[in-house]
PyMOL commands that place a pseudoatom at each C-alpha (Angstrom):
pseudoatom trace, name=CA, resn=UNK, resi=1, chain=A, elem=C, hetatm=0, pos=[0.000, 0.000, 0.000]
pseudoatom trace, name=CA, resn=UNK, resi=2, chain=A, elem=C, hetatm=0, pos=[1.463, 3.400, -0.939]
pseudoatom trace, name=CA, resn=UNK, resi=3, chain=A, elem=C, hetatm=0, pos=[1.850, 6.413, 1.348]
pseudoatom trace, name=CA, resn=UNK, resi=4, chain=A, elem=C, hetatm=0, pos=[-1.180, 8.347, 0.146]
pseudoatom trace, name=CA, resn=UNK, resi=5, chain=A, elem=C, hetatm=0, pos=[-3.423, 5.277, 0.450]
pseudoatom trace, name=CA, resn=UNK, resi=6, chain=A, elem=C, hetatm=0, pos=[-2.270, 4.675, 4.015]
pseudoatom trace, name=CA, resn=UNK, resi=7, chain=A, elem=C, hetatm=0, pos=[-2.874, 8.303, 4.908]
pseudoatom trace, name=CA, resn=UNK, resi=8, chain=A, elem=C, hetatm=0, pos=[-6.342, 8.190, 3.285]
pseudoatom trace, name=CA, resn=UNK, resi=9, chain=A, elem=C, hetatm=0, pos=[-7.134, 5.080, 5.323]
pseudoatom trace, name=CA, resn=UNK, resi=10, chain=A, elem=C, hetatm=0, pos=[-6.153, 6.945, 8.494]
pseudoatom trace, name=CA, resn=UNK, resi=11, chain=A, elem=C, hetatm=0, pos=[-8.260, 9.954, 7.465]
pseudoatom trace, name=CA, resn=UNK, resi=12, chain=A, elem=C, hetatm=0, pos=[-11.255, 7.617, 7.108]
pseudoatom trace, name=CA, resn=UNK, resi=13, chain=A, elem=C, hetatm=0, pos=[-10.694, 6.235, 10.627]
pseudoatom trace, name=CA, resn=UNK, resi=14, chain=A, elem=C, hetatm=0, pos=[-8.787, 8.881, 12.661]
pseudoatom trace, name=CA, resn=UNK, resi=15, chain=A, elem=C, hetatm=0, pos=[-8.684, 6.790, 15.821]
pseudoatom trace, name=CA, resn=UNK, resi=16, chain=A, elem=C, hetatm=0, pos=[-6.831, 3.961, 14.086]
pseudoatom trace, name=CA, resn=UNK, resi=17, chain=A, elem=C, hetatm=0, pos=[-3.526, 5.007, 12.524]
pseudoatom trace, name=CA, resn=UNK, resi=18, chain=A, elem=C, hetatm=0, pos=[-2.495, 2.109, 10.226]
pseudoatom trace, name=CA, resn=UNK, resi=19, chain=A, elem=C, hetatm=0, pos=[0.828, 3.656, 9.241]
pseudoatom trace, name=CA, resn=UNK, resi=20, chain=A, elem=C, hetatm=0, pos=[3.956, 1.912, 10.522]
pseudoatom trace, name=CA, resn=UNK, resi=21, chain=A, elem=C, hetatm=0, pos=[5.539, 4.002, 13.264]
pseudoatom trace, name=CA, resn=UNK, resi=22, chain=A, elem=C, hetatm=0, pos=[8.946, 4.262, 11.578]
pseudoatom trace, name=CA, resn=UNK, resi=23, chain=A, elem=C, hetatm=0, pos=[7.310, 5.390, 8.296]
pseudoatom trace, name=CA, resn=UNK, resi=24, chain=A, elem=C, hetatm=0, pos=[4.898, 7.973, 9.639]
pseudoatom trace, name=CA, resn=UNK, resi=25, chain=A, elem=C, hetatm=0, pos=[7.011, 11.088, 9.061]
pseudoatom trace, name=CA, resn=UNK, resi=26, chain=A, elem=C, hetatm=0, pos=[7.607, 10.128, 5.424]
pseudoatom trace, name=CA, resn=UNK, resi=27, chain=A, elem=C, hetatm=0, pos=[3.992, 9.126, 4.830]
pseudoatom trace, name=CA, resn=UNK, resi=28, chain=A, elem=C, hetatm=0, pos=[2.666, 12.369, 6.335]
pseudoatom trace, name=CA, resn=UNK, resi=29, chain=A, elem=C, hetatm=0, pos=[5.040, 14.477, 4.273]
pseudoatom trace, name=CA, resn=UNK, resi=30, chain=A, elem=C, hetatm=0, pos=[4.386, 12.595, 1.028]
pseudoatom trace, name=CA, resn=UNK, resi=31, chain=A, elem=C, hetatm=0, pos=[0.615, 12.634, 1.471]
pseudoatom trace, name=CA, resn=UNK, resi=32, chain=A, elem=C, hetatm=0, pos=[0.489, 16.332, 2.260]
pseudoatom trace, name=CA, resn=UNK, resi=33, chain=A, elem=C, hetatm=0, pos=[2.931, 17.211, -0.533]
pseudoatom trace, name=CA, resn=UNK, resi=34, chain=A, elem=C, hetatm=0, pos=[0.865, 15.322, -3.120]
pseudoatom trace, name=CA, resn=UNK, resi=35, chain=A, elem=C, hetatm=0, pos=[-2.539, 15.861, -1.565]
pseudoatom trace, name=CA, resn=UNK, resi=36, chain=A, elem=C, hetatm=0, pos=[-5.040, 18.650, -1.261]
pseudoatom trace, name=CA, resn=UNK, resi=37, chain=A, elem=C, hetatm=0, pos=[-5.957, 21.014, 1.522]
pseudoatom trace, name=CA, resn=UNK, resi=38, chain=A, elem=C, hetatm=0, pos=[-7.987, 18.161, 3.061]
pseudoatom trace, name=CA, resn=UNK, resi=39, chain=A, elem=C, hetatm=0, pos=[-4.811, 16.186, 3.875]
pseudoatom trace, name=CA, resn=UNK, resi=40, chain=A, elem=C, hetatm=0, pos=[-3.176, 19.263, 5.373]
pseudoatom trace, name=CA, resn=UNK, resi=41, chain=A, elem=C, hetatm=0, pos=[-6.283, 20.157, 7.388]
pseudoatom trace, name=CA, resn=UNK, resi=42, chain=A, elem=C, hetatm=0, pos=[-6.527, 16.602, 8.721]
pseudoatom trace, name=CA, resn=UNK, resi=43, chain=A, elem=C, hetatm=0, pos=[-2.933, 16.816, 9.967]
pseudoatom trace, name=CA, resn=UNK, resi=44, chain=A, elem=C, hetatm=0, pos=[-3.605, 20.220, 11.513]
pseudoatom trace, name=CA, resn=UNK, resi=45, chain=A, elem=C, hetatm=0, pos=[-6.606, 18.920, 13.453]
pseudoatom trace, name=CA, resn=UNK, resi=46, chain=A, elem=C, hetatm=0, pos=[-4.864, 15.662, 14.459]
pseudoatom trace, name=CA, resn=UNK, resi=47, chain=A, elem=C, hetatm=0, pos=[-1.768, 17.419, 15.802]
pseudoatom trace, name=CA, resn=UNK, resi=48, chain=A, elem=C, hetatm=0, pos=[-4.019, 19.212, 18.272]
pseudoatom trace, name=CA, resn=UNK, resi=49, chain=A, elem=C, hetatm=0, pos=[-5.248, 15.959, 19.834]
pseudoatom trace, name=CA, resn=UNK, resi=50, chain=A, elem=C, hetatm=0, pos=[-2.506, 13.383, 19.159]
pseudoatom trace, name=CA, resn=UNK, resi=51, chain=A, elem=C, hetatm=0, pos=[0.439, 14.228, 21.398]
pseudoatom trace, name=CA, resn=UNK, resi=52, chain=A, elem=C, hetatm=0, pos=[2.420, 11.179, 20.231]
pseudoatom trace, name=CA, resn=UNK, resi=53, chain=A, elem=C, hetatm=0, pos=[2.257, 12.277, 16.591]
pseudoatom trace, name=CA, resn=UNK, resi=54, chain=A, elem=C, hetatm=0, pos=[2.212, 16.045, 17.068]
pseudoatom trace, name=CA, resn=UNK, resi=55, chain=A, elem=C, hetatm=0, pos=[5.781, 16.806, 15.940]
pseudoatom trace, name=CA, resn=UNK, resi=56, chain=A, elem=C, hetatm=0, pos=[5.651, 14.359, 13.009]
pseudoatom trace, name=CA, resn=UNK, resi=57, chain=A, elem=C, hetatm=0, pos=[2.386, 15.904, 11.852]
pseudoatom trace, name=CA, resn=UNK, resi=58, chain=A, elem=C, hetatm=0, pos=[3.722, 19.444, 12.246]
pseudoatom trace, name=CA, resn=UNK, resi=59, chain=A, elem=C, hetatm=0, pos=[6.789, 18.528, 10.170]
pseudoatom trace, name=CA, resn=UNK, resi=60, chain=A, elem=C, hetatm=0, pos=[4.537, 16.900, 7.592]
pseudoatom trace, name=CA, resn=UNK, resi=61, chain=A, elem=C, hetatm=0, pos=[2.359, 20.004, 7.365]
pseudoatom trace, name=CA, resn=UNK, resi=62, chain=A, elem=C, hetatm=0, pos=[5.422, 21.903, 6.151]
pseudoatom trace, name=CA, resn=UNK, resi=63, chain=A, elem=C, hetatm=0, pos=[5.663, 19.622, 3.101]
pseudoatom trace, name=CA, resn=UNK, resi=64, chain=A, elem=C, hetatm=0, pos=[2.782, 21.286, 1.274]
pseudoatom trace, name=CA, resn=UNK, resi=65, chain=A, elem=C, hetatm=0, pos=[3.579, 22.568, -2.218]
pseudoatom trace, name=CA, resn=UNK, resi=66, chain=A, elem=C, hetatm=0, pos=[1.035, 25.378, -1.857]
pseudoatom trace, name=CA, resn=UNK, resi=67, chain=A, elem=C, hetatm=0, pos=[2.615, 28.675, -0.880]
pseudoatom trace, name=CA, resn=UNK, resi=68, chain=A, elem=C, hetatm=0, pos=[-0.643, 29.970, 0.608]
pseudoatom trace, name=CA, resn=UNK, resi=69, chain=A, elem=C, hetatm=0, pos=[-0.866, 26.876, 2.833]
pseudoatom trace, name=CA, resn=UNK, resi=70, chain=A, elem=C, hetatm=0, pos=[2.682, 27.312, 4.108]
pseudoatom trace, name=CA, resn=UNK, resi=71, chain=A, elem=C, hetatm=0, pos=[2.082, 31.021, 4.670]
pseudoatom trace, name=CA, resn=UNK, resi=72, chain=A, elem=C, hetatm=0, pos=[-1.137, 30.249, 6.570]
pseudoatom trace, name=CA, resn=UNK, resi=73, chain=A, elem=C, hetatm=0, pos=[0.725, 27.626, 8.640]
pseudoatom trace, name=CA, resn=UNK, resi=74, chain=A, elem=C, hetatm=0, pos=[3.363, 30.130, 9.747]
pseudoatom trace, name=CA, resn=UNK, resi=75, chain=A, elem=C, hetatm=0, pos=[0.756, 32.809, 10.432]
pseudoatom trace, name=CA, resn=UNK, resi=76, chain=A, elem=C, hetatm=0, pos=[-1.316, 30.350, 12.453]
pseudoatom trace, name=CA, resn=UNK, resi=77, chain=A, elem=C, hetatm=0, pos=[1.766, 29.476, 14.503]
pseudoatom trace, name=CA, resn=UNK, resi=78, chain=A, elem=C, hetatm=0, pos=[1.896, 33.079, 15.708]
pseudoatom trace, name=CA, resn=UNK, resi=79, chain=A, elem=C, hetatm=0, pos=[-1.540, 32.777, 17.368]
pseudoatom trace, name=CA, resn=UNK, resi=80, chain=A, elem=C, hetatm=0, pos=[-2.092, 29.055, 18.011]
pseudoatom trace, name=CA, resn=UNK, resi=81, chain=A, elem=C, hetatm=0, pos=[-0.673, 28.102, 21.406]
pseudoatom trace, name=CA, resn=UNK, resi=82, chain=A, elem=C, hetatm=0, pos=[-0.302, 24.498, 20.232]
pseudoatom trace, name=CA, resn=UNK, resi=83, chain=A, elem=C, hetatm=0, pos=[2.250, 25.540, 17.607]
pseudoatom trace, name=CA, resn=UNK, resi=84, chain=A, elem=C, hetatm=0, pos=[5.725, 26.882, 18.326]
pseudoatom trace, name=CA, resn=UNK, resi=85, chain=A, elem=C, hetatm=0, pos=[6.532, 29.595, 15.797]
pseudoatom trace, name=CA, resn=UNK, resi=86, chain=A, elem=C, hetatm=0, pos=[10.297, 29.021, 15.865]
pseudoatom trace, name=CA, resn=UNK, resi=87, chain=A, elem=C, hetatm=0, pos=[9.787, 25.308, 15.183]
pseudoatom trace, name=CA, resn=UNK, resi=88, chain=A, elem=C, hetatm=0, pos=[7.156, 25.956, 12.503]
pseudoatom trace, name=CA, resn=UNK, resi=89, chain=A, elem=C, hetatm=0, pos=[9.469, 28.342, 10.647]
pseudoatom trace, name=CA, resn=UNK, resi=90, chain=A, elem=C, hetatm=0, pos=[12.210, 25.702, 10.819]
pseudoatom trace, name=CA, resn=UNK, resi=91, chain=A, elem=C, hetatm=0, pos=[9.900, 22.962, 9.541]
pseudoatom trace, name=CA, resn=UNK, resi=92, chain=A, elem=C, hetatm=0, pos=[8.793, 25.109, 6.594]
pseudoatom trace, name=CA, resn=UNK, resi=93, chain=A, elem=C, hetatm=0, pos=[12.368, 26.268, 5.915]
pseudoatom trace, name=CA, resn=UNK, resi=94, chain=A, elem=C, hetatm=0, pos=[13.718, 22.725, 5.777]
pseudoatom trace, name=CA, resn=UNK, resi=95, chain=A, elem=C, hetatm=0, pos=[10.915, 21.024, 3.822]
pseudoatom trace, name=CA, resn=UNK, resi=96, chain=A, elem=C, hetatm=0, pos=[11.591, 22.534, 0.368]
pseudoatom trace, name=CA, resn=UNK, resi=97, chain=A, elem=C, hetatm=0, pos=[13.126, 25.344, -1.651]
pseudoatom trace, name=CA, resn=UNK, resi=98, chain=A, elem=C, hetatm=0, pos=[9.744, 27.052, -1.758]
pseudoatom trace, name=CA, resn=UNK, resi=99, chain=A, elem=C, hetatm=0, pos=[9.457, 26.659, 1.999]
pseudoatom trace, name=CA, resn=UNK, resi=100, chain=A, elem=C, hetatm=0, pos=[12.923, 28.127, 2.506]
pseudoatom trace, name=CA, resn=UNK, resi=101, chain=A, elem=C, hetatm=0, pos=[12.032, 31.293, 0.584]
pseudoatom trace, name=CA, resn=UNK, resi=102, chain=A, elem=C, hetatm=0, pos=[8.642, 31.685, 2.253]
pseudoatom trace, name=CA, resn=UNK, resi=103, chain=A, elem=C, hetatm=0, pos=[10.072, 31.079, 5.729]
pseudoatom trace, name=CA, resn=UNK, resi=104, chain=A, elem=C, hetatm=0, pos=[12.871, 33.594, 5.120]
pseudoatom trace, name=CA, resn=UNK, resi=105, chain=A, elem=C, hetatm=0, pos=[10.452, 36.286, 3.945]
pseudoatom trace, name=CA, resn=UNK, resi=106, chain=A, elem=C, hetatm=0, pos=[8.070, 35.500, 6.809]
pseudoatom trace, name=CA, resn=UNK, resi=107, chain=A, elem=C, hetatm=0, pos=[10.900, 35.761, 9.346]
pseudoatom trace, name=CA, resn=UNK, resi=108, chain=A, elem=C, hetatm=0, pos=[12.071, 39.118, 8.015]
pseudoatom trace, name=CA, resn=UNK, resi=109, chain=A, elem=C, hetatm=0, pos=[8.542, 40.535, 7.823]
pseudoatom trace, name=CA, resn=UNK, resi=110, chain=A, elem=C, hetatm=0, pos=[7.600, 39.353, 11.319]
pseudoatom trace, name=CA, resn=UNK, resi=111, chain=A, elem=C, hetatm=0, pos=[10.892, 39.753, 13.118]
pseudoatom trace, name=CA, resn=UNK, resi=112, chain=A, elem=C, hetatm=0, pos=[9.661, 42.426, 15.530]
pseudoatom trace, name=CA, resn=UNK, resi=113, chain=A, elem=C, hetatm=0, pos=[6.810, 40.153, 16.666]
pseudoatom trace, name=CA, resn=UNK, resi=114, chain=A, elem=C, hetatm=0, pos=[9.178, 37.202, 16.904]
pseudoatom trace, name=CA, resn=UNK, resi=115, chain=A, elem=C, hetatm=0, pos=[11.526, 39.287, 19.022]
pseudoatom trace, name=CA, resn=UNK, resi=116, chain=A, elem=C, hetatm=0, pos=[8.681, 40.234, 21.366]
pseudoatom trace, name=CA, resn=UNK, resi=117, chain=A, elem=C, hetatm=0, pos=[7.902, 36.545, 21.886]
pseudoatom trace, name=CA, resn=UNK, resi=118, chain=A, elem=C, hetatm=0, pos=[11.370, 34.968, 21.828]
pseudoatom trace, name=CA, resn=UNK, resi=119, chain=A, elem=C, hetatm=0, pos=[13.497, 37.930, 22.895]
pseudoatom trace, name=CA, resn=UNK, resi=120, chain=A, elem=C, hetatm=0, pos=[17.118, 37.572, 21.755]
pseudoatom trace, name=CA, resn=UNK, resi=121, chain=A, elem=C, hetatm=0, pos=[16.562, 33.963, 20.676]
pseudoatom trace, name=CA, resn=UNK, resi=122, chain=A, elem=C, hetatm=0, pos=[14.634, 35.420, 17.719]
pseudoatom trace, name=CA, resn=UNK, resi=123, chain=A, elem=C, hetatm=0, pos=[17.975, 36.346, 16.154]
pseudoatom trace, name=CA, resn=UNK, resi=124, chain=A, elem=C, hetatm=0, pos=[18.883, 32.652, 16.072]
pseudoatom trace, name=CA, resn=UNK, resi=125, chain=A, elem=C, hetatm=0, pos=[15.956, 32.060, 13.712]
pseudoatom trace, name=CA, resn=UNK, resi=126, chain=A, elem=C, hetatm=0, pos=[17.502, 34.522, 11.253]
pseudoatom trace, name=CA, resn=UNK, resi=127, chain=A, elem=C, hetatm=0, pos=[21.008, 33.062, 11.522]
pseudoatom trace, name=CA, resn=UNK, resi=128, chain=A, elem=C, hetatm=0, pos=[19.649, 29.534, 11.012]
pseudoatom trace, name=CA, resn=UNK, resi=129, chain=A, elem=C, hetatm=0, pos=[19.021, 30.339, 7.342]
pseudoatom trace, name=CA, resn=UNK, resi=130, chain=A, elem=C, hetatm=0, pos=[22.666, 31.171, 6.591]
pseudoatom trace, name=CA, resn=UNK, resi=131, chain=A, elem=C, hetatm=0, pos=[23.904, 27.643, 5.905]
pseudoatom trace, name=CA, resn=UNK, resi=132, chain=A, elem=C, hetatm=0, pos=[21.682, 27.385, 2.813]
pseudoatom trace, name=CA, resn=UNK, resi=133, chain=A, elem=C, hetatm=0, pos=[22.221, 30.918, 1.523]
pseudoatom trace, name=CA, resn=UNK, resi=134, chain=A, elem=C, hetatm=0, pos=[24.627, 31.286, -1.374]
pseudoatom trace, name=CA, resn=UNK, resi=135, chain=A, elem=C, hetatm=0, pos=[23.778, 34.333, -3.494]
pseudoatom trace, name=CA, resn=UNK, resi=136, chain=A, elem=C, hetatm=0, pos=[24.672, 38.005, -3.420]
pseudoatom trace, name=CA, resn=UNK, resi=137, chain=A, elem=C, hetatm=0, pos=[20.956, 38.719, -2.908]
pseudoatom trace, name=CA, resn=UNK, resi=138, chain=A, elem=C, hetatm=0, pos=[20.992, 36.528, 0.215]
pseudoatom trace, name=CA, resn=UNK, resi=139, chain=A, elem=C, hetatm=0, pos=[24.056, 38.351, 1.520]
pseudoatom trace, name=CA, resn=UNK, resi=140, chain=A, elem=C, hetatm=0, pos=[22.474, 41.744, 0.852]
pseudoatom trace, name=CA, resn=UNK, resi=141, chain=A, elem=C, hetatm=0, pos=[19.286, 40.765, 2.693]
pseudoatom trace, name=CA, resn=UNK, resi=142, chain=A, elem=C, hetatm=0, pos=[21.311, 39.531, 5.628]
pseudoatom trace, name=CA, resn=UNK, resi=143, chain=A, elem=C, hetatm=0, pos=[23.396, 42.714, 5.708]
pseudoatom trace, name=CA, resn=UNK, resi=144, chain=A, elem=C, hetatm=0, pos=[20.249, 44.847, 5.396]
pseudoatom trace, name=CA, resn=UNK, resi=145, chain=A, elem=C, hetatm=0, pos=[18.833, 42.983, 8.382]
pseudoatom trace, name=CA, resn=UNK, resi=146, chain=A, elem=C, hetatm=0, pos=[22.036, 43.671, 10.338]
pseudoatom trace, name=CA, resn=UNK, resi=147, chain=A, elem=C, hetatm=0, pos=[21.833, 47.371, 9.456]
pseudoatom trace, name=CA, resn=UNK, resi=148, chain=A, elem=C, hetatm=0, pos=[18.185, 47.574, 10.511]
pseudoatom trace, name=CA, resn=UNK, resi=149, chain=A, elem=C, hetatm=0, pos=[18.906, 45.878, 13.850]
pseudoatom trace, name=CA, resn=UNK, resi=150, chain=A, elem=C, hetatm=0, pos=[22.325, 47.459, 14.393]
pseudoatom trace, name=CA, resn=UNK, resi=151, chain=A, elem=C, hetatm=0, pos=[21.602, 47.691, 18.123]
pseudoatom trace, name=CA, resn=UNK, resi=152, chain=A, elem=C, hetatm=0, pos=[21.323, 43.904, 18.586]
pseudoatom trace, name=CA, resn=UNK, resi=153, chain=A, elem=C, hetatm=0, pos=[22.983, 42.535, 21.717]
pseudoatom trace, name=CA, resn=UNK, resi=154, chain=A, elem=C, hetatm=0, pos=[26.568, 41.261, 21.582]
pseudoatom trace, name=CA, resn=UNK, resi=155, chain=A, elem=C, hetatm=0, pos=[25.728, 37.562, 21.361]
pseudoatom trace, name=CA, resn=UNK, resi=156, chain=A, elem=C, hetatm=0, pos=[23.346, 38.258, 18.475]
pseudoatom trace, name=CA, resn=UNK, resi=157, chain=A, elem=C, hetatm=0, pos=[26.002, 40.395, 16.786]
pseudoatom trace, name=CA, resn=UNK, resi=158, chain=A, elem=C, hetatm=0, pos=[28.424, 37.472, 17.015]
pseudoatom trace, name=CA, resn=UNK, resi=159, chain=A, elem=C, hetatm=0, pos=[25.782, 35.291, 15.367]
pseudoatom trace, name=CA, resn=UNK, resi=160, chain=A, elem=C, hetatm=0, pos=[25.288, 37.923, 12.676]
pseudoatom trace, name=CA, resn=UNK, resi=161, chain=A, elem=C, hetatm=0, pos=[28.995, 38.031, 11.804]
pseudoatom trace, name=CA, resn=UNK, resi=162, chain=A, elem=C, hetatm=0, pos=[29.171, 34.231, 11.713]
pseudoatom trace, name=CA, resn=UNK, resi=163, chain=A, elem=C, hetatm=0, pos=[26.087, 34.122, 9.457]
pseudoatom trace, name=CA, resn=UNK, resi=164, chain=A, elem=C, hetatm=0, pos=[27.601, 36.700, 7.086]
pseudoatom trace, name=CA, resn=UNK, resi=165, chain=A, elem=C, hetatm=0, pos=[30.850, 34.727, 7.006]
pseudoatom trace, name=CA, resn=UNK, resi=166, chain=A, elem=C, hetatm=0, pos=[28.929, 31.528, 6.241]
pseudoatom trace, name=CA, resn=UNK, resi=167, chain=A, elem=C, hetatm=0, pos=[27.048, 33.141, 3.350]
pseudoatom trace, name=CA, resn=UNK, resi=168, chain=A, elem=C, hetatm=0, pos=[30.258, 34.673, 1.962]
pseudoatom trace, name=CA, resn=UNK, resi=169, chain=A, elem=C, hetatm=0, pos=[31.927, 31.255, 2.114]
pseudoatom trace, name=CA, resn=UNK, resi=170, chain=A, elem=C, hetatm=0, pos=[28.934, 29.658, 0.386]
pseudoatom trace, name=CA, resn=UNK, resi=171, chain=A, elem=C, hetatm=0, pos=[29.066, 32.275, -2.386]
pseudoatom trace, name=CA, resn=UNK, resi=172, chain=A, elem=C, hetatm=0, pos=[32.783, 31.684, -2.892]
pseudoatom trace, name=CA, resn=UNK, resi=173, chain=A, elem=C, hetatm=0, pos=[32.250, 27.922, -3.022]
pseudoatom trace, name=CA, resn=UNK, resi=174, chain=A, elem=C, hetatm=0, pos=[29.419, 28.289, -5.557]
pseudoatom trace, name=CA, resn=UNK, resi=175, chain=A, elem=C, hetatm=0, pos=[31.488, 30.633, -7.722]
pseudoatom trace, name=CA, resn=UNK, resi=176, chain=A, elem=C, hetatm=0, pos=[34.491, 28.308, -7.602]
pseudoatom trace, name=CA, resn=UNK, resi=177, chain=A, elem=C, hetatm=0, pos=[32.495, 25.151, -8.403]
pseudoatom trace, name=CA, resn=UNK, resi=178, chain=A, elem=C, hetatm=0, pos=[29.559, 26.231, -10.575]
pseudoatom trace, name=CA, resn=UNK, resi=179, chain=A, elem=C, hetatm=0, pos=[31.246, 25.342, -13.903]
pseudoatom trace, name=CA, resn=UNK, resi=180, chain=A, elem=C, hetatm=0, pos=[32.218, 21.867, -12.686]
pseudoatom trace, name=CA, resn=UNK, resi=181, chain=A, elem=C, hetatm=0, pos=[28.707, 21.286, -11.344]
pseudoatom trace, name=CA, resn=UNK, resi=182, chain=A, elem=C, hetatm=0, pos=[27.147, 22.489, -14.613]
pseudoatom trace, name=CA, resn=UNK, resi=183, chain=A, elem=C, hetatm=0, pos=[29.419, 20.161, -16.619]
pseudoatom trace, name=CA, resn=UNK, resi=184, chain=A, elem=C, hetatm=0, pos=[28.604, 17.234, -14.335]
pseudoatom trace, name=CA, resn=UNK, resi=185, chain=A, elem=C, hetatm=0, pos=[24.830, 17.816, -14.569]
pseudoatom trace, name=CA, resn=UNK, resi=186, chain=A, elem=C, hetatm=0, pos=[24.944, 18.320, -18.343]
pseudoatom trace, name=CA, resn=UNK, resi=187, chain=A, elem=C, hetatm=0, pos=[26.781, 14.987, -18.678]
pseudoatom trace, name=CA, resn=UNK, resi=188, chain=A, elem=C, hetatm=0, pos=[24.101, 13.238, -16.626]
pseudoatom trace, name=CA, resn=UNK, resi=189, chain=A, elem=C, hetatm=0, pos=[21.317, 14.754, -18.731]
pseudoatom trace, name=CA, resn=UNK, resi=190, chain=A, elem=C, hetatm=0, pos=[23.180, 13.840, -21.924]
pseudoatom trace, name=CA, resn=UNK, resi=191, chain=A, elem=C, hetatm=0, pos=[23.618, 10.238, -20.720]
pseudoatom trace, name=CA, resn=UNK, resi=192, chain=A, elem=C, hetatm=0, pos=[19.922, 10.007, -19.806]
pseudoatom trace, name=CA, resn=UNK, resi=193, chain=A, elem=C, hetatm=0, pos=[18.929, 11.271, -23.244]
pseudoatom trace, name=CA, resn=UNK, resi=194, chain=A, elem=C, hetatm=0, pos=[21.132, 8.729, -25.031]
pseudoatom trace, name=CA, resn=UNK, resi=195, chain=A, elem=C, hetatm=0, pos=[19.838, 5.678, -23.151]
for i in range(1, 195): cmd.bond("trace and resi %d" % i, "trace and resi %d" % (i + 1))
show_as sticks, trace
zoom trace
């Protein structure tokens, strides 16, 4: 039985989860990614009442391919006491390229609110994006953030400088290796087309 069928079976009988425990995270993610709003909404309602599956369901909810769903999820995390905004942003950030971009924009747009809730730990949310940033645009946005919050405390400033250094290193690596990567990928595509 495939992932979406298992998830549909669980949706039909919410009190009897037929999905193998060690496969649940993958099944939730796959079903939500390839499903409709109904699959996402089911996970949202279940995570409120199923403490054992709450984190797996919350991670799975971040797998949606719908930008409006991911946006709604992050917005809901700001007001729903059952959701932790820092965790929700991380789930969305890590689930896909689309999620990364949406989570980054959401974090920048809502930073003042995040700071009210999480105090100086809110800066850690921003720095957590740095490892996957590798463009001049990313670096500019990070530097613009640093300029806007120039009065951040010392520990946050240290995090800022480390994040900038990480992004600069990522840019240098990408610049140094982009031709080799392009050649490698073109060879793979060529080989696939000749088979």
